[in-house]
N, C-alpha and C positions, 0 to 999 in steps of 0.2 A: 857514358850512359849504354849499357846494354839493350839491344833491340833483337837482334837474332844474330844466330849462329849461322854463317856460312858454309857450306860446305866444298868440296873439291868439284862438284860436278855443277857447279852455281847454284842450286836448290839453296833455302833459305829456313830456318826454323824460327820462328817468330815466338819472343819473349820478355817478361820485362826482368829475368835473373837469368844468371848462366852458373849452378853451384859446377864446381869442379871438386873432386874427392880423389886424392892422390891414396891410392896402398902401398902397403907392403906386403910383399913377397921375400919370405926366408931364405938367406944364401946358405945350402946346406953342400956347395960343392966340398970346402973341407972337411966334413964330416963324410960326404960320402965314398972322397978320395983316402979318408983312414979307414974303410970297411965298418960304419956304422952305418947301421941300416936307417931307411928315410921315407919319408911320402912327402909329403906335403911339406913338414917341418923333420926335424929327426925325431926318431920314434923312443919316445921314452914310457916308462910304466908309472900307475900313480904314486910312485914316491923319486919320479923324473928323475931315472935311471933311464943310460942308455942300454939297448939288450942288454948288448956280451959285455958292458965295461962297468960293472955294479957300481966301483967311485966314482962314474964320468957321469955328471947330470947335465939335462939342457934344459932353460926356462926362455919364456918369454917370446917373442916373436918364430924364432925359430925351432920350439917343442913344438913336438905333436904327443899328447897324449893319447896314447892309443895302447896297453900293454899286448904283450903277445898271446896273452891266454885267449885262446876261440871261444870259450867259453862267457869271457866278460861281457855282460849283456849292455854296460855302461861303452865299452869300447866297438862293439858292434856298428854303434849309432852315433860315435864320434866324430867331430870336423874338425880340419886342419886348426892351425893357429889362424887366433882371431883378427891379430894386429893392431889392435886393442891395450893399449896401454895396463888399465886395470888387472888382467889377468897376468900379468907381466912380475906386477908388484906383488899379488898373493902369490903367484909361485916364487918369488925371490923369499917373501917373509918365510912360508912353508917351509922351503929348503936349509935358508938362515937355523930353524928352528932344530932341524932335522943334524945339520951338520956340529950342531953344538949339543947335540944327545948323544951322537957320533964320537964327539971329542972327549966328551967328560963320562959318560958312560957303554962305550966301546956299542957294538953294530947289535944287540941284545937290547940296547938301550933305545938307541936311533927306531927299532922295528918297534917301537910300542908307539910312535906317533901314529895319529890314525892317514890314510892313506889322503893324496893330495883329493879334495871331491871335484867333480866335474863343473866344466865350468857351463852358466848358463848362456843361453842364446843373450845379445847383449843389446843394450840400447844404443842408441847414436844420437851423442847432441850436439849439431850445430851452432855457437852463438856466434853472433856476429850483429856489431850496431844496427838496431831496426829490424835482425829478424829473430823469430823464434821456430825451427825450427827440429824436428826430432823422427826417429826410425825407431820402430820396436816389432819384434816379430820376426817374420821372414823377410830379411831384409838382403838376400840374394839373389834377386834379381838380374842376369846378364844384360847388356848395354842392347842389348839386339833381342829381350826375352816379351816380346807383342803380347802372351797373354797377360804376364806379369806387371806388362805398365800401361796397361789400357783399363786397369780394372779403374773402375769409378771417373773414366775421362772420360765426356762427352763427343768430341769431335778430335780428329786429328788435323796435322798442319800441310794442309795441301804440296804438294810437289815434292817435300823431303820425304826420301823412301833410306830402311836400311834394306840389308840383302835379303830380309825375309817378310817386306812389304814395307806401305809406309809408317813414319814413327810419330806416334800417339805425343798430343802435347804434353806435358806431366810434369809443369812449372810448378812449385807448389811454394807461396809468401804467406807470409803474416806483416801487413799493414798494419 
């Protein structure tokens, strides 16, 4: 049973539940070593093609859909890879259709397929026995982002501090 998180300095963060969230980070070293443009992920256009190799594609956690067109409004506000499985599956389905058209009818036929639509912000759902938890909207808070983490919190936990100040008690569960 969880009752508190004990930090290196001995201070404690009291709570009833500790949720660990392990994310993914794109492994782009090979692509960078081959000279492919990359940011958070391998940079691809709306057809999932790498910038300089039109017959090389990237999808899923390693792909960052951000075309090279500076006038593209979608790409000016695009985020990096989400780390969620849904976008990767949608990209795989779209790319399979594109490659079938390319194989059967050539480049002109493949170019008739509408570009991959921009992903909408995700909804993250944790399904665990006895716990219902969902995160929607702006789920981009950093671990020590006091402003975002303290919204709706009435009191902090004495003694627990981050590099920028007290750590608010933000544990939320459904019983």
